[in-house]
N, C-alpha and C positions, 0 to 999 in steps of 0.2 A: 384294143386293149388286150394286154396279155401279161403273163408272169413267166420268168425264166429262173430256174434253179441250176446252179453250176457246182458240181462236185469236183474237187481238185486236190492234188497232192502239193506238198510244199515245193516252191520254186518251179512249178509247172507252167507258170505264167497265166494261170486261171484267173487270178485276181486282176491282172492287167486286162484280160479279155472281158471280164465282167464289167470293169469300170469303163472301158472303151465302148462296150455295147450299150450300157446305160446312158452314157453321154450322147451317143448317136441317136438313141431313141427318145431322149429327154425323160428317161425313167429314173426313179430313185435306185441307188445301189446300196445294199445293206449286207452286213456280215456279223461283226462283233456286237452290233447294236442289239441283236436279239438277246444276247447274254445279259447286257445291261438292263434291258427292259424286264427280263425274267427276274433278275436280281431285285429290281426296284418294286415291281408289281407284287412279288410274293415275299419280300423281306428276307431274302436269302443272300448272305454276303457274296458279292461278285467273285471273290477269290475262290470260293467253294465251287461255283459253277465253272470257272475257268479251269481249275485243277481237274474237275471231273472230265473235261475234254482232253487236256494236254498231259495229264499224269496217269493216264490209263484208268479203266473203270474200277480198279481195286480201291481207290480212294473213297468211292461211294459206299463201300462196306463199313466205313467208319461212322456213318450217320444212320439213324433209324429209318428204315425203308428208303435209303438214299437213292437207289436205282429208280424206284417208283416215283419219288418226289422230283428227281431231276428230270425225268422224261415228261412228267405232267407239266412242270413249270416251263420247260423249254418249248414243248409242243404248243402250249397255250399262247405263249408270247409270239412264237413264229406264225401260227395260223391267224392270230389277231392282226399282226402286222401286214401279212400279205392280202388280207381282205381289201386293202386299199387299192390293189391292182396296180398295173403299170410299174413293175419293179423287177430288179435283178437281184437274186440272192446268191452269194457264193460262200460256201462253208460246209461244215458237217451236218448231216442228218436231214437237210431240207427236202430232198427227194423222197425220203422214207415216209414222211407224214402226208404226202399228197399223191400217192400212187394212183388213186382212183379219181383224181380231179383232171378231166380231159384237157382243159385249156392251158395247163401249166407245162411248159417245155422243160424237160429234165435232161441235162447235159452232163457228160463226164469229160473232163479234160485230162489227157495223159501226155507225158513227155518222157523221152529217153533219159535214163538215169545219168548218163555221162553229161548230157546237156544241163540237167538240173544241178549236177555237181559244179559245173562251170559257173552257173548262175549264183549259187550260194558262195562259192569262193570269191566271186567279184563283189557281192553285197556284204559279206561278213568278214572279209579279209582273213580267211583261215586257209589251211592247207587243203589240197584235194582229198587227202585221206581222211582228214577230220570231217570234211563236208559229206563225204560218202557214208561214213559211219553214222552221222547225224540223220541223214536222209533215210537210210535203211531202217534205223531205229524208229524214226517218226512214222514211216509207212506202216511198220509192224504194229505200232501202238494204236494208230488210227483204225487199222483193220480190226485189231483186237477189241477196241472200244465199241465199234459198230456191232460186232458179233456178240459181245457180252450184253449190251443194252437192248439190241433189237433183233438179235439172231439173224442179221442180214450182213452180207459181205458187200462192202462198198465197191469192190472190184467186179461184182456180178453185173454184166451188161444188161441183164433183163430189167433192171431198175431204171434204165435210161432210155430216152427216145433217140438219143444220138451220142456217139462218142467221137471226139475230135483228137487226133494224134498230132502233137506239135512238132513231130519230126518231119512231117510231110507238108506242113503249112505254117505260115507265120501268124502273128496276132491279127493283122488286118484281114488275112484270108479267113481265119476262124470267125471273126466278127461278121464278115460279109456272108459267110455260109449260114450263120445263125439268123441273120436278118432275112435271108431268103426263105428259110424254113418258117419263120414267124409269120410270113404272109399267108400261109395256108389257113383255110377256114377252121381246121380242127384245133388250132392254137389260139383262136380268138375267144374272148370271154363272151358267154351267152347267158341269158337269164337262168337257164337250167344249170349250167356249170357253176354259176355264181351261187345259186341256191345250195348246191352240194357243198361248196366251200364254206358257206355260212353255217350250214348244219354241222359240218365237221368242226368248225371253230367253236360253236356253242357247246358241243360235247366236250371239247378240250378245256374250255373255260370252267365247265362244271366239274370235270375230273380234278382240275387243279384246286378248285374250292373244297373238294372232298378229301384230297389225298392225305392230308395230315391225320384225319380221323379214320378214314376208310381207304387205306393205301391199295387195297385189292379191288376196289369198286370198278365196274365197267359202265360206260355211259354211251348211249346213242341219243341223237337228237334229230328232230324233223319239224320245221316250221314252228319252233318255239316249244314243242312238246318234248320233254326230256324223260328218258327211260333209264333208271339206275338199277343195276343188279349188284347185290351185296350178299356174300356168304354170311350166314348167321343162323340163330335159332328163331324159329317161328314164334316162340314165346316172347321174344324181344321185338317183334315186328313193329308195334306202335312206337316204341322208344326210338328204334332206328329210323323209322319213317319221319318222325317229328324232328330228329336231329338232322337228317338230310335236308329237310325243307328249310330249317334255320340256316344251314351252311350255304345253301344256294340262293337264298332269297334276294341277295344283292347282285347276282350274276345277271348282267344285262341280256335281255332277249328271252329269258326263261318265262314261259307263260303258265306251264303246268308241269309238275313232277310226278312221275309214276315210279314207285319203289317196288322192286321185286326181291324178296328175300329167298336166296337159294339155300336150302337146308344143308348143313354139314353132312358129309358122307363119312364113312368109316376111315377112308384114306385121308381126309382132312384132319 
């Protein structure tokens, strides 16, 4: 059992690789579904979540704590989905949320711009110059999006276990290479790695439940015990603690909540 996340640019054939890999393994292949689930679970119109990705991060500024809410909702939906194991995810942000989960293979697919231009010309029936302009703009916006939301560069190879360059191999070669790497013990799900993923997901579900009322709250979780840190006045400790408990009482898996009030400093 294992999980693969694939980060890709437009028309880099990453989607094709993800779908072929999932078919070969008999795994589920997901991408846009995460946006739909986040939209449904947290009652946020899908169009807002889609625009938050494709129209650059500035759109999030139009909503109260838009950045915090978007990250919380998307992260919660993503982590909840991959707890099922045996799946391939292709799209933005996947590898960002699971850097410390050892059994998840994180892959970056890249391709030469000229090859991507040819692919877009063929699919969209537009000129090569139009295709090139669109791709360059799309690459810049995706990079800007990741930097603005997560302070991470999607082109930074440190976030991936492996980078595959489609100039030197085809789709079948890429899939074969990934299948070979997946056989390694380090990319197999273990009870310990699954526990790490479950704890991470529980902290994400809790943050999502709190974000509308406490957008700056941070959450850690372990074996059902949840630790919430919130900046505020110690005078309001009981009120804040009671409110946190009410907000998270329906989050599945939470056994006990510990609330830590971090007093405001002069800088706050």
